[in-house]
N, C-alpha and C positions, 0 to 999 in steps of 0.2 A: 778885685773881689768876684769871684764866679757866683752868679745868681743860682740858687738853689731852692726851689719851692717844693711844696708837698701837698698832697691830698690825703686825708687821715679820717676816713669814715669808720663808724662803728658798725659791725656786722649784726645789727639788731633788727634789720629790715632791708627792703630793696634800695637801690640807688634812685632816689627820687629827684625832681626837677631842681630843687634848691641845691642839692649836692652836687648834681651834674654841672650846674653853673659855676659853683665854687671851684669844682675840678677844672672846668674849662679855662676860667680866669688864671688859675695857677699854672696850668699848662701852657697857655698863650704867653703869659709873662716869661716863663722860663724859655720858651722858644724864641720869643722876641730878642732876648738878651744873650742867646747862645748858651744858656744854662742847662741845669739838669732838673727834671721833674721826677719826684719820688712818690710812690704809693705805699701808705702805711695803714695797716688794718688795726684799729684800736679795739681789741677784743678782750679787755679786762673785765667787762660786765659778763661774767660767766653764766648768770642766769638767763640772759636774754640773747646773748651771741650764739649764732648757729652757722654751720658750714653752708647751709642752704643760702643764708643771707650773704656770706662771704662770697659764694659763687655768683649770686645775682649782682653784686657789686663789680666783680671781675668781668662778667658778661656785659654788663652795661657799659663799662669803660671801653672794652673791645669793640662793641657795636658803634659806639660814638667816635672810635678812632683816636681816643686820647691815650697814646702810648706813653708809657713811663720809662725812665732810664734806669731806675733802681727800685728793687722791691718785687713783690709786695713783702714788707717787713710786719711781723706780728708781735704785738707787745707781750703776749703770753710766753714768748720765747726769749724774752729780755729780763725776766724776773730777777735773775742774779744781779744784774746792773743796777736795778732799783734798789735792791737791798744794800748793795755796796755803798750807794751814795746816801741812803738814809743812815746807815751806820756812821758814815763820814760826818754828816750833819749832827748826829748825836754826840760825836766826839768832840767837835768844835763848839758845842753849846748852842748850836742853831736849831736844834730840835730837841724834843723830849718825849717820853712815855706819858701817855694819858690813860688813866685806868677808870675814867667815868663811864658808867654802865649806860646802856640804852634808855633805861627808866629814869636815871638821873638827868640825862640830857634832855629828855622829854619834859621832865618836871621843871628844869631850868627854863626851857623855851615857853612853856605855858605861863610861868611866873613873869617872864619878860613881856609876853603879849598882854598879860593882864595889866602890866604897869605902862602899857603904851610904848614899849621900846622895841627896837629891832631885834629879832631873835639872832642870837650869836653865841658862839662858845665863850664862856666867861673867864677862861684862862685858869681855872682852879688847880690844875697839875702843872702849870707853867714853871713855877719856881717852888713846887711843894717839897717839903722835907719829910712828909708823912710816909709811913711804911705802906708799900703797895698791898692792896688787898689780895688775900689768897684766892685762886681760882679764876681770876679775872685777866683775860688776855688783853694786853693794852694795844692801843694804836699808836703810831708815831705821828706827832704834830710838829709842824714848822713854827718856829719862834718868830713870828712876824714883827717887824719893827713897830715899836708903840708911838713914835713921834715921826714927824716929817711927812713927806707925801712922795707919791709915785707919779711921774710925768713921762709921757712919751708923745711923739708926733705920729699919729695914725695917718697913712698915706691917702685915706679916703676922708675920714672924719675930721682931721686936723689935730690940733693939740688937746690931749685929754690929761687932766690932773685929778688924782684921787688921794685923799688923806689916809695915812696908815692907820689912823683911829677908826676909819671906816671898815677896816679889814680885820678879821679874826685869825686865830691860829688854826689854819687849815690841817686836815689830815693828810699825811704823806702816804702812809702804809696802813691799811686796815688791819684789824686783829687777825685776819686769816693770811696776812703777807701780801695781799693783792694791792698794787699801787692805786691811788686815786687818779682821776683824769688829770688834775692840775699838776701832779708830780710827774707822771709818766710823760706827758706831752712836752714838758720842759726838758727832760733828759733826752727824749727822742729827738727833739729839734736840735738840741746841743750836740749830741753824738753824730747826728746826720748832717751837721753843718748847714742848717736851714738858713738861708740869708733873709728870706721874705716869708712871713707867715700870712697867708691870704686865706681868710675864713669868714664864716658868717658872723653878723654883728650880735648874735645871741652870745658870743664869747667875749664881748668887750669887758664885762665885769670881771672875767677870769684873768685878763691880761695884767692888771697891776699885781695880783697875787704871784703870777708866774714870773714877772720881772723881779720881784723880791727874792724868789728862789734862785734865779739866775745870779743875781747880785751876791747871794750868800755863797755861791760857788765860784765867784770871781770870773764869771763868764761874760762874754760880749753879748749884746742883745741884738736879736734880728730886728728887721724892719716889720712893722705890723699894718695890715690893711684889712679892715673889717667891712665886708660887703653887706649892704642892706637887704633885708629879707624880701621875698616875693609874696605879694598879695594876690588874692583872687580878683577877678574882674570887678567884684562888688566892694572891694577895698578891705575885705575881711581877711582873716588867716587863710592860706590856701587850703582847700579841701579836695577830697578826691573828685568831687563834682567840677572842680575848677582847675584840674590838672595835676594835683598831688598824687600821682600814681607812679608806679615803677616806670623807669626809663624804657624798659623792655616792652612795656604795654604800648609805647608808641611805635615800636617795631611791629607788634602785633596788629596794630590799628592801620598799618600801611604808610607810616611817615619815613622819609629818607633821613638817614643819620646826618648828612651834611646840611639838610634843611633844618633839622633840630638844632644843630650846632649854630647855624646862622641865627635862628630865633633866640636861643639862649644868650648869645653874645649881645644881642640887642635889648635883653632885659636889664636895664640899668647901666648900659654902656652904649657909647655912641660914637661915630666918626662922621662928623657933619651930618648930611642928610642921607647918607648911604643906608640902604635898606638890605640889598642883596649883595653878598660878598663871599668869596670862597676863603678857605682856611689860610692861604698864603697871605691874602689881603689882611685878614684878621691879625695874623702875626705881625705883619708889617705896621699896622696902625694901632695895636693894642697898647694902652697906657692906663695905669691905675688912676691917674689924675682925671681920666675922662668918665670914671664910674661915678654915678649920681649918689648923693648922699641920702636920698629918699628912697623908700621901697619901691620896687618895680611892680607892675600889675600885669598878671597872666592873662593874655588875650587869645583864647582859642581860635578865633576868626583870623587873627594876624598870622598865627601859626599855619592854619589852613592855606592862607594865601601865599606864604613864603614856600610852603611845601609844593603848591601848585607851580609855582616859578621854577623850582628844581625839577619837577616832573617833565615840564615842557622841554628843559634843556638836557635832560638825561637821554642817552642814546636808547632807542626802543629795544635793541637787542639786550641790553642790561635790564631793562624793565621786565622783559619776558621771564627772565630768571626769578625775579621778585614776585611777580603776579601769579606764577604757576601754582605755588602752594595754596593760594587763596582759591583759585579756581578748583583744584583738587579737593579742597575742604568742602566746597559747594557742589561736589558730586558731578562736575563736569569732566567729560572725556575729551581731553584736548587732542590726543593723538588721532590722527585721521580726520580731524575737523579743519575749519578754516586756518589759514596761516595766522598764528598768534601774533607775530611781529606786526603784520599789516593791521590787525585789529588794534593793537596798542598804539600804532601810528594814527589811526583814526580816532581814537578815544582820549588819548593822554592830555589833550588841551581842554577837555571837558571836566576833568575830575580834580580833586584835591588831594587823594591819597591812593595808595596802591590798592587798598581795600575797595574804594569806590570804583577804581579801574577794573577790578575783578568783577564787581557787581554789574558794572555797565557791559561786561563782555560775556555774561552768563548765557544770554539768549542766542549767541553764536554756537554755543555747544550743546544746548538742550533747550526744547521748546518750553516757552512760559505760556501758561494759560491766561488769557485776558480776564479781568474781574468781570462780575456781572454787569457792574455799571458801564465798563468800557464796551462790553459786548452789546448791551442795549442801545448805547449811543452811536456805535459805529459799525456793528455787524448786524444788519437787518435786511429785509427784503429788497430795499432800494440799492443798498450797496452790493448785494449779492449779485444783482444783475450786471453791475459795472465791473465787478472783480472777476466774474465768470469770464467775461469777455477778454479781460486783461490777462487772465491765466492762459487762455488759448494763444494769444499773441506772445506771451513769455515762452511758450513752448518752442518757438521756431527762431527767435532772434539770436543774434551774436551776444554772448553774455559779457557785456562790458557795462560800465556805468553810463557811458554816453547813450547806448542803445536802450538800456532800461529806462533812463530819463525820457528819452524820446518817446518810447511807448506809453509811459504814463501820461505824458503831456498830450500826445495824440488822442488817447482814450478819453481825456477830460474835454478835449475840444470836440470829439465826436459826439459825446453824450451831453455836450452843452452844460458842463458843470466846471466850477473853479477847481484848480489843481489840488487844494487840500482835501477836496470832497472824495478824491480817490486815494490820495497819498496817505491820508491819516488812517482810514480803514485798513488799507494795505499794511501800514506800520503795525497797528494793533493786531492784525491777523498773523503776521510773521513773527513779531517780537514780543507781543503781549503787553507793550508799553506804548506810551505816547511821546516820551522824550528820548529820542535817538538821534544820531547824526542823520545826514540827508539819507532818505530811504534808498536812493539809487546806489549810494556807496555801501549801504548795509547789505543790500541784496547782492551786489557783486561779490563781496567777500563771503557771503552765506553760500553762494553757489546755486546754479539753476536747479538741480535735483531736489536740494533741501527746501528751497523756496517754494517750488511747485507742490512738494509733499505737504508743507505746512498750509499753504493756500487750499488745497484739496480738503485737508482735515477740517479746517475752520468753515469752508463753504458747505460742506456736508452737515454741519451742525446748525446752519441757519435755516429756520423754517421758511417755507414758501418756494 
């Protein structure tokens, strides 16, 4: 049997972390077994589905590199098929028209709640002989078995058994002819020969209902694997503050797609103690049995760390292409400035994201003014004297890191001060910051002309 998995998001919002992880697990399982990965857009919620959301999902999948073999398929293009099967179930007596109005159903629900009962459809039209009311468009409901139970072996959660008496007669087609989730997903998975349904465990309660529909159609059942949800670091439902944002937001924040894939794979799945691994290793190692039954916790610091490891390993020439848009957004004129690849080489091991890399590179392309606090602490009459002498020496030396370092060290010795007493004011004067790589490396890349210009500007602003 060929493994065929699918990812089936609803285009009612962006592709978020939970959905991306589900897609990743489905993708990895198909790739591991030489199977097919299908993308299906479940767009039957006409009020909330948008083309913008659909595009956001497609963009997110493309950025993450989760390539699909078939699709995207759209449910709204398959309405004829849903109607065909609904009619089939009506003919075989496994479905029926229900004319209960919205008001009647609400009254029924309130009565059940008042009696301490679980709200559920009471089957009033299941075997009814009464004449259908005029002017009421019916829904089509499935005749769920009244006795027995549904049992299946979840590949993550283990054996699950649900009594049919716990399930009511669910709606297959709404009165406007649009299928419900539980009906359309069954036919989609059936028609697309899905062998393994890998999805979030918020769908566990839907599975027995879907199995009963498949049995009514004399269809074979797929394997089911329900992935536990992702919680915030505080153990509560994932919120925007804790990572529940669009996958594309991570691109905008400067994360690398391979790093995010690596991190998502480790959210609830593991292979020994391996923390950093590439896609090929993930495919080789991936197994549904290694997915934890407990919810995973989203840890932004861990994602930062993983992204940092990937930044270190990424070729600087590739990082140049990624960091350029961030610098341009920050009004930096890269053309004509220091070599960006050399700057990336210098900075990439000090940062966690592309955005941080760009922020750390800004002072190479435009002067940053020191804060008043830094100016008071480091740029005063005492340091003006030291830095004026150093400026004169810088005018004549060979502009290499070694020569720059030698002059700073010589100046400190000449004025009988410790090296930081000159290096730190120099750093603040030229970069506007206190945390940078070694100042000699910074100045070498910045260039003699720009360094001297910035030193002159700041020295002229110091009183005395």
